[in-house]
GUKE-790952 format. One record per residue (C-alpha): x, y, z; residue in one letter; residue number from 1. Coordinates in Angstrom, 1 decimal, always signed. Layout:
BEGIN
+--------+--------+--------+-------+--------+
|   east |  north |     up | kolpa | vexlum |
+--------+--------+--------+-------+--------+
|      X |      Y |      Z |     A |    NUM |
...
+--------+--------+--------+-------+--------+
# end
This chain:
BEGIN
+--------+--------+--------+-------+--------+
|   east |  north |     up | kolpa | vexlum |
+--------+--------+--------+-------+--------+
|  +49.5 | +105.5 | +153.7 |     Q |      1 |
|  +53.2 | +106.1 | +153.4 |     L |      2 |
|  +53.8 | +109.3 | +151.3 |     G |      3 |
|  +57.6 | +109.4 | +151.5 |     G |      4 |
|  +60.6 | +109.2 | +153.9 |     F |      5 |
|  +63.5 | +111.1 | +155.1 |     Y |      6 |
|  +66.8 | +109.6 | +156.3 |     L |      7 |
|  +68.3 | +112.0 | +158.9 |     I |      8 |
|  +71.5 | +111.8 | +161.0 |     D |      9 |
|  +70.8 | +113.6 | +164.3 |     V |     10 |
|  +72.3 | +113.4 | +167.8 |     P |     11 |
|  +69.1 | +112.5 | +169.6 |     D |     12 |
|  +65.4 | +112.0 | +169.5 |     L |     13 |
|  +64.7 | +115.8 | +170.3 |     D |     14 |
|  +66.7 | +116.8 | +167.2 |     A |     15 |
|  +64.7 | +114.4 | +165.1 |     A |     16 |
|  +61.4 | +115.7 | +166.5 |     I |     17 |
|  +62.4 | +119.3 | +165.8 |     A |     18 |
|  +63.0 | +118.4 | +162.2 |     I |     19 |
|  +59.8 | +116.2 | +161.9 |     A |     20 |
|  +57.7 | +119.1 | +163.2 |     A |     21 |
|  +58.8 | +121.4 | +160.3 |     Q |     22 |
|  +58.0 | +118.8 | +157.6 |     L |     23 |
|  +54.9 | +119.5 | +155.5 |     P |     24 |
|  +53.1 | +116.2 | +156.4 |     P |     25 |
|  +53.1 | +116.9 | +160.1 |     A |     26 |
|  +50.7 | +119.8 | +159.6 |     A |     27 |
|  +48.0 | +117.8 | +157.8 |     R |     28 |
|  +49.0 | +114.1 | +158.7 |     G |     29 |
|  +51.6 | +112.3 | +160.8 |     T |     30 |
|  +55.2 | +112.0 | +160.8 |     V |     31 |
|  +56.5 | +108.7 | +162.4 |     E |     32 |
|  +60.2 | +108.7 | +163.7 |     I |     33 |
|  +61.9 | +105.4 | +164.1 |     R |     34 |
|  +65.7 | +104.7 | +164.8 |     P |     35 |
|  +67.6 | +102.8 | +162.1 |     V |     36 |
|  +69.4 |  +99.7 | +163.2 |     M |     37 |
|  +73.0 |  +99.3 | +162.2 |     A |     38 |
|  +74.0 |  +96.2 | +160.2 |     I |     39 |
|  +77.7 |  +94.8 | +160.0 |     D |     40 |
|  +79.0 |  +94.1 | +156.7 |     G |     41 |
|  +76.7 |  +96.3 | +154.6 |     K |     42 |
|  +78.3 |  +97.9 | +151.6 |     P |     43 |
|  +78.6 | +101.8 | +151.2 |     P |     44 |
|  +75.3 | +103.5 | +150.6 |     E |     45 |
|  +74.3 | +106.1 | +148.1 |     S |     46 |
|  +70.7 | +107.0 | +148.8 |     P |     47 |
|  +71.0 | +110.3 | +146.9 |     D |     48 |
|  +72.3 | +108.7 | +143.7 |     L |     49 |
|  +69.8 | +109.5 | +140.8 |     P |     50 |
|  +68.6 | +106.9 | +138.4 |     A |     51 |
|  +70.4 | +106.9 | +135.0 |     P |     52 |
|  +69.1 | +109.8 | +132.8 |     S |     53 |
|  +68.6 | +107.3 | +129.8 |     D |     54 |
|  +65.7 | +105.6 | +131.7 |     G |     55 |
|  +67.4 | +102.2 | +131.7 |     S |     56 |
|  +67.0 | +101.9 | +135.3 |     L |     57 |
|  +64.4 | +103.4 | +137.8 |     K |     58 |
|  +64.7 | +103.9 | +141.5 |     K |     59 |
|  +62.4 | +101.8 | +143.7 |     Y |     60 |
|  +61.6 | +101.8 | +147.5 |     L |     61 |
|  +60.8 |  +98.5 | +148.9 |     L |     62 |
|  +58.9 |  +98.9 | +152.3 |     I |     63 |
|  +59.4 |  +95.7 | +154.4 |     A |     64 |
|  +56.4 |  +94.8 | +156.7 |     Y |     65 |
|  +57.1 |  +92.4 | +159.6 |     D |     66 |
|  +55.0 |  +90.7 | +162.2 |     N |     67 |
|  +57.1 |  +91.4 | +165.2 |     E |     68 |
|  +55.3 |  +88.8 | +167.3 |     Q |     69 |
|  +56.5 |  +86.0 | +164.9 |     I |     70 |
|  +60.1 |  +87.1 | +165.2 |     W |     71 |
|  +59.9 |  +87.3 | +169.0 |     E |     72 |
|  +58.6 |  +83.7 | +169.0 |     E |     73 |
|  +61.2 |  +82.5 | +166.5 |     A |     74 |
|  +64.1 |  +83.7 | +168.8 |     G |     75 |
|  +67.3 |  +85.6 | +168.3 |     E |     76 |
|  +69.2 |  +82.9 | +166.3 |     S |     77 |
|  +66.6 |  +82.8 | +163.5 |     E |     78 |
|  +66.4 |  +86.6 | +163.4 |     H |     79 |
|  +70.2 |  +86.9 | +163.1 |     L |     80 |
|  +70.2 |  +84.3 | +160.3 |     A |     81 |
|  +67.5 |  +86.3 | +158.5 |     A |     82 |
|  +69.6 |  +89.5 | +158.8 |     V |     83 |
|  +72.6 |  +87.6 | +157.3 |     Q |     84 |
|  +70.6 |  +86.6 | +154.4 |     Q |     85 |
|  +69.3 |  +90.1 | +153.9 |     A |     86 |
|  +72.9 |  +91.4 | +153.9 |     V |     87 |
|  +73.7 |  +88.8 | +151.2 |     A |     88 |
|  +70.8 |  +90.1 | +149.0 |     L |     89 |
|  +72.2 |  +93.6 | +149.6 |     I |     90 |
|  +75.7 |  +92.6 | +148.5 |     H |     91 |
|  +74.2 |  +91.0 | +145.3 |     E |     92 |
|  +72.5 |  +94.2 | +144.4 |     L |     93 |
|  +75.7 |  +96.1 | +145.2 |     H |     94 |
|  +77.7 |  +94.0 | +142.9 |     V |     95 |
|  +75.1 |  +94.7 | +140.2 |     R |     96 |
|  +75.4 |  +98.4 | +140.8 |     K |     97 |
|  +71.7 |  +98.6 | +141.9 |     Q |     98 |
|  +72.1 |  +99.0 | +145.6 |     F |     99 |
|  +71.5 | +102.5 | +147.2 |     L |    100 |
|  +70.5 | +102.0 | +150.7 |     A |    101 |
|  +68.8 |  +99.6 | +153.1 |     A |    102 |
|  +68.2 |  +99.2 | +156.9 |     A |    103 |
|  +66.0 |  +97.5 | +159.3 |     P |    104 |
|  +64.2 |  +99.7 | +161.8 |     L |    105 |
|  +64.2 |  +99.2 | +165.6 |     H |    106 |
|  +61.1 |  +97.7 | +167.3 |     H |    107 |
|  +57.8 |  +99.7 | +166.7 |     S |    108 |
|  +57.7 | +100.4 | +170.4 |     S |    109 |
|  +60.6 | +102.9 | +169.8 |     T |    110 |
|  +58.5 | +104.9 | +167.4 |     A |    111 |
|  +57.5 | +108.6 | +168.0 |     T |    112 |
|  +54.7 | +110.1 | +166.0 |     C |    113 |
|  +54.7 | +113.9 | +165.4 |     V |    114 |
|  +51.6 | +116.0 | +164.4 |     R |    115 |
|  +51.5 | +119.8 | +164.2 |     V |    116 |
|  +48.1 | +121.5 | +164.9 |     R |    117 |
|  +47.6 | +125.2 | +165.2 |     E |    118 |
|  +51.4 | +125.7 | +165.3 |     G |    119 |
|  +51.8 | +123.3 | +168.2 |     R |    120 |
|  +53.7 | +119.9 | +168.0 |     A |    121 |
|  +51.9 | +116.9 | +169.5 |     M |    122 |
|  +53.8 | +113.8 | +170.3 |     L |    123 |
|  +52.6 | +110.2 | +170.8 |     T |    124 |
|  +54.7 | +107.1 | +171.5 |     D |    125 |
|  +54.3 | +104.1 | +169.5 |     G |    126 |
|  +53.6 | +103.5 | +165.8 |     P |    127 |
|  +51.2 | +105.5 | +163.5 |     F |    128 |
|  +49.0 | +102.3 | +163.0 |     T |    129 |
|  +48.3 |  +99.6 | +165.5 |     E |    130 |
|  +48.4 |  +96.4 | +163.4 |     T |    131 |
|  +50.1 |  +93.0 | +163.5 |     N |    132 |
|  +52.4 |  +94.0 | +160.6 |     E |    133 |
|  +54.5 |  +97.2 | +161.0 |     V |    134 |
|  +57.2 |  +98.7 | +158.8 |     I |    135 |
|  +60.2 |  +96.7 | +159.7 |     G |    136 |
|  +62.8 |  +98.3 | +157.3 |     G |    137 |
|  +63.5 |  +99.3 | +153.7 |     F |    138 |
|  +65.6 |  +98.9 | +150.7 |     Y |    139 |
|  +66.3 | +101.5 | +148.1 |     L |    140 |
|  +67.6 | +100.2 | +144.8 |     F |    141 |
|  +67.6 | +100.5 | +141.1 |     L |    142 |
|  +65.8 |  +98.2 | +138.8 |     A |    143 |
|  +65.2 |  +97.9 | +135.0 |     A |    144 |
|  +61.5 |  +97.0 | +135.2 |     T |    145 |
|  +58.6 |  +96.6 | +137.7 |     P |    146 |
|  +59.0 |  +92.8 | +137.3 |     E |    147 |
|  +62.6 |  +92.9 | +138.4 |     E |    148 |
|  +61.7 |  +95.0 | +141.4 |     A |    149 |
|  +59.0 |  +92.6 | +142.3 |     A |    150 |
|  +61.5 |  +89.6 | +142.2 |     E |    151 |
|  +63.7 |  +91.5 | +144.6 |     I |    152 |
|  +60.7 |  +92.0 | +146.8 |     A |    153 |
|  +59.8 |  +88.2 | +146.6 |     R |    154 |
|  +63.3 |  +87.2 | +147.6 |     R |    155 |
|  +63.1 |  +89.6 | +150.6 |     H |    156 |
|  +59.7 |  +88.1 | +151.7 |     C |    157 |
|  +61.3 |  +84.7 | +151.7 |     L |    158 |
|  +63.8 |  +85.9 | +154.1 |     I |    159 |
|  +61.5 |  +88.1 | +156.2 |     S |    160 |
|  +58.4 |  +85.9 | +156.5 |     R |    161 |
|  +56.5 |  +89.1 | +155.9 |     G |    162 |
|  +55.1 |  +91.3 | +153.1 |     A |    163 |
|  +56.7 |  +93.9 | +150.9 |     A |    164 |
|  +55.4 |  +97.0 | +149.2 |     E |    165 |
|  +57.2 |  +98.4 | +146.2 |     I |    166 |
|  +57.0 | +102.1 | +145.1 |     R |    167 |
|  +58.8 | +103.8 | +142.3 |     E |    168 |
|  +60.5 | +106.9 | +143.7 |     V |    169 |
|  +59.5 | +110.0 | +142.0 |     V |    170 |
|  +62.4 | +112.4 | +141.3 |     P |    171 |
|  +61.6 | +115.8 | +142.7 |     I |    172 |
|  +63.7 | +118.7 | +144.0 |     P |    173 |
|  +64.3 | +118.5 | +147.7 |     A |    174 |
|  +62.1 | +120.5 | +150.1 |     T |    175 |
|  +64.3 | +122.9 | +152.1 |     P |    176 |
|  +64.5 | +122.6 | +155.8 |     V |    177 |
|  +63.7 | +125.8 | +157.6 |     P |    178 |
|  +66.2 | +127.6 | +159.8 |     T |    179 |
|  +65.2 | +128.7 | +163.3 |     P |    180 |
|  +64.3 | +132.1 | +161.8 |     C |    181 |
|  +61.8 | +130.6 | +159.3 |     Q |    182 |
|  +58.2 | +129.3 | +159.0 |     I |    183 |
|  +57.5 | +127.1 | +156.2 |     M |    184 |
|  +54.2 | +125.7 | +154.8 |     N |    185 |
|  +54.1 | +123.4 | +151.8 |     V |    186 |
|  +51.2 | +122.0 | +149.8 |     R |    187 |
|  +50.8 | +120.2 | +146.5 |     D |    188 |
|  +48.1 | +121.7 | +144.1 |     F |    189 |
|  +46.5 | +119.8 | +141.3 |     P |    190 |
|  +47.4 | +122.8 | +139.0 |     F |    191 |
|  +50.4 | +124.0 | +136.9 |     T |    192 |
|  +52.9 | +126.6 | +138.1 |     P |    193 |
|  +51.5 | +129.0 | +135.4 |     A |    194 |
|  +47.9 | +128.5 | +136.8 |     E |    195 |
|  +49.1 | +129.4 | +140.3 |     I |    196 |
|  +51.1 | +132.4 | +139.2 |     S |    197 |
|  +48.1 | +133.8 | +137.4 |     A |    198 |
|  +46.1 | +133.6 | +140.7 |     A |    199 |
|  +48.9 | +135.9 | +142.2 |     I |    200 |
|  +49.5 | +138.2 | +139.3 |     A |    201 |
|  +45.9 | +139.3 | +139.0 |     D |    202 |
|  +45.1 | +141.7 | +141.8 |     P |    203 |
|  +41.3 | +140.9 | +141.7 |     N |    204 |
|  +42.0 | +137.2 | +142.0 |     R |    205 |
|  +44.6 | +137.7 | +144.6 |     L |    206 |
|  +42.3 | +139.9 | +146.8 |     A |    207 |
|  +39.8 | +136.9 | +146.8 |     R |    208 |
|  +42.1 | +134.4 | +148.4 |     W |    209 |
|  +44.9 | +136.3 | +150.3 |     W |    210 |
|  +44.8 | +135.9 | +154.0 |     G |    211 |
|  +43.1 | +133.6 | +156.7 |     P |    212 |
|  +39.6 | +132.5 | +156.4 |     T |    213 |
|  +37.0 | +135.3 | +156.7 |     G |    214 |
|  +39.4 | +138.2 | +155.9 |     F |    215 |
|  +39.0 | +140.4 | +152.9 |     R |    216 |
|  +41.3 | +142.8 | +151.1 |     N |    217 |
|  +41.0 | +146.3 | +149.5 |     D |    218 |
|  +43.8 | +146.7 | +147.1 |     M |    219 |
|  +45.4 | +150.2 | +146.7 |     E |    220 |
|  +48.7 | +149.8 | +144.7 |     T |    221 |
|  +49.6 | +146.7 | +142.9 |     F |    222 |
|  +52.8 | +146.8 | +140.7 |     E |    223 |
|  +53.5 | +143.1 | +139.7 |     F |    224 |
|  +57.1 | +143.5 | +138.6 |     R |    225 |
|  +60.5 | +143.4 | +140.1 |     D |    226 |
|  +60.8 | +146.2 | +142.6 |     G |    227 |
|  +57.1 | +147.0 | +142.3 |     G |    228 |
|  +55.0 | +148.1 | +145.4 |     M |    229 |
|  +51.9 | +146.3 | +146.7 |     W |    230 |
|  +49.8 | +148.2 | +149.2 |     K |    231 |
|  +46.4 | +147.0 | +150.5 |     F |    232 |
|  +44.2 | +146.9 | +153.5 |     T |    233 |
|  +43.3 | +143.6 | +155.1 |     M |    234 |
|  +40.0 | +143.5 | +157.1 |     I |    235 |
|  +39.3 | +140.8 | +159.6 |     S |    236 |
|  +35.9 | +139.3 | +160.2 |     P |    237 |
|  +35.4 | +141.6 | +163.2 |     D |    238 |
|  +36.2 | +144.6 | +161.2 |     G |    239 |
|  +39.7 | +145.3 | +162.4 |     T |    240 |
|  +41.9 | +147.0 | +159.8 |     V |    241 |
|  +45.4 | +145.9 | +159.0 |     Y |    242 |
|  +47.3 | +148.2 | +156.5 |     P |    243 |
|  +49.9 | +146.2 | +154.6 |     N |    244 |
|  +52.8 | +147.5 | +152.6 |     E |    245 |
|  +54.9 | +145.1 | +150.5 |     N |    246 |
|  +57.6 | +145.2 | +147.8 |     K |    247 |
|  +58.0 | +142.6 | +145.1 |     F |    248 |
|  +61.7 | +141.8 | +145.3 |     V |    249 |
|  +61.7 | +139.4 | +142.3 |     S |    250 |
|  +59.2 | +137.6 | +140.0 |     I |    251 |
|  +60.1 | +134.6 | +137.9 |     S |    252 |
|  +58.1 | +131.5 | +136.7 |     P |    253 |
|  +59.7 | +129.5 | +139.5 |     E |    254 |
|  +59.5 | +131.9 | +142.4 |     Q |    255 |
|  +57.9 | +135.1 | +143.6 |     I |    256 |
|  +59.7 | +136.9 | +146.5 |     V |    257 |
|  +57.9 | +139.5 | +148.5 |     I |    258 |
|  +59.3 | +141.8 | +151.2 |     R |    259 |
|  +56.6 | +142.6 | +153.8 |     H |    260 |
|  +57.4 | +146.1 | +155.0 |     L |    261 |
|  +54.8 | +146.5 | +157.6 |     S |    262 |
|  +55.2 | +145.1 | +161.1 |     A |    263 |
|  +56.1 | +142.3 | +161.6 |     P |    264 |
|  +58.7 | +142.5 | +158.8 |     E |    265 |
|  +59.6 | +139.3 | +156.9 |     F |    266 |
|  +60.6 | +138.0 | +153.6 |     L |    267 |
|  +58.1 | +135.7 | +151.8 |     L |    268 |
|  +59.5 | +133.3 | +149.1 |     E |    269 |
|  +56.8 | +131.5 | +147.2 |     M |    270 |
|  +58.6 | +128.6 | +145.2 |     S |    271 |
|  +56.6 | +126.8 | +142.5 |     L |    272 |
|  +58.0 | +123.4 | +142.0 |     V |    273 |
|  +56.5 | +121.4 | +139.0 |     P |    274 |
|  +55.6 | +117.8 | +139.7 |     L |    275 |
|  +54.3 | +115.0 | +137.7 |     P |    276 |
|  +50.7 | +115.1 | +136.5 |     G |    277 |
|  +50.3 | +118.9 | +136.1 |     N |    278 |
|  +50.8 | +119.2 | +139.9 |     T |    279 |
|  +52.7 | +122.0 | +141.6 |     T |    280 |
|  +54.3 | +122.1 | +145.1 |     R |    281 |
|  +54.0 | +125.4 | +146.5 |     L |    282 |
|  +56.7 | +126.1 | +149.2 |     I |    283 |
|  +55.8 | +129.1 | +151.3 |     W |    284 |
|  +58.9 | +130.2 | +153.3 |     M |    285 |
|  +58.7 | +133.1 | +155.7 |     M |    286 |
|  +62.0 | +134.5 | +157.0 |     T |    287 |
|  +62.0 | +136.7 | +160.1 |     F |    288 |
|  +64.7 | +138.9 | +161.5 |     A |    289 |
|  +65.2 | +136.6 | +164.6 |     S |    290 |
|  +64.2 | +133.3 | +166.0 |     A |    291 |
|  +62.5 | +135.0 | +169.0 |     E |    292 |
|  +60.1 | +136.9 | +166.6 |     L |    293 |
|  +59.5 | +133.7 | +164.5 |     R |    294 |
|  +58.7 | +131.7 | +167.7 |     N |    295 |
|  +56.1 | +134.3 | +168.8 |     K |    296 |
|  +54.3 | +134.1 | +165.5 |     L |    297 |
|  +54.6 | +130.3 | +165.2 |     A |    298 |
|  +51.6 | +129.9 | +167.5 |     A |    299 |
|  +49.1 | +131.0 | +164.8 |     F |    300 |
|  +51.0 | +131.9 | +161.3 |     V |    301 |
|  +51.4 | +128.2 | +160.2 |     P |    302 |
|  +47.6 | +127.5 | +160.6 |     A |    303 |
|  +46.8 | +130.9 | +159.0 |     A |    304 |
|  +48.9 | +130.0 | +156.1 |     N |    305 |
|  +47.0 | +126.7 | +155.7 |     E |    306 |
|  +43.8 | +128.6 | +155.5 |     Q |    307 |
|  +45.5 | +130.8 | +152.9 |     N |    308 |
|  +46.2 | +127.7 | +150.9 |     F |    309 |
|  +42.6 | +126.5 | +151.2 |     D |    310 |
|  +41.4 | +129.8 | +149.8 |     R |    311 |
|  +43.9 | +129.6 | +147.0 |     L |    312 |
|  +42.9 | +126.2 | +146.1 |     N |    313 |
|  +39.2 | +127.3 | +146.0 |     A |    314 |
|  +40.1 | +130.2 | +143.7 |     E |    315 |
|  +42.0 | +127.8 | +141.4 |     L |    316 |
|  +39.1 | +125.4 | +141.2 |     I |    317 |
|  +36.7 | +128.2 | +140.4 |     K |    318 |
|  +38.6 | +129.4 | +137.4 |     E |    319 |
+--------+--------+--------+-------+--------+
# end
């Protein structure tokens, strides 16, 4: 199931893979990379343009599904004619000030799928799913009602001989892209920012979920305020003791920033982004002193952070 998309402008596939490996879905699912096909005569695009604040128009994504075998059998001339009809539809949307972006994708054989497991990127050639119908392109546009969006989809299907899926685009803040010195984990929790903050602010609750699976914590000092100290001992399943010293740099409803003073030193930013339906996106960004140090830790830290998220979710459910 398609959960979202990114439009990126990069020099080559390696650069695209590097970005895909840092995206949250790569750690728990799959990110498929496909090159976008250029179309002559397409009007200017504005994919970042938000829908009007008065609610008169909403942003929709039309996912176009094609049967590539049908087009291969139809021949180049019929395919070019269909592209010209699609461009005409795009221009019509542009005149109505509803067009945001659109493009066909190159053949599914050009796809690269990226998965990250235990900190390592795994690549496979070809599309995410092996079906007759594959994603052939997309339209991003504004429409007043779902019925109007469906009519645009119907017209596309007459052109493409395929199917189309319409999704309303949910406006959420952009997820940051990590720098070479950063490790980022992201997860959406079915709880409010206040509920997640409460599981951090209470030292007894924090001790129950902080750290990878099987670890436990003995709290010593916990001053949950700007500039406050947090000292504790983390104990591994085999009994190894890890003294930890931290400082709360800043605390707000939107973000908690912690400086980890023990080796290895890093800055942890926990951002709480509210989403529709009492859901919160937790962006867990760790910034290290160098890319070299970050790369040494990347073999196990992302997986450990995911275990941390699992324990946090269990704590939230329990309460």
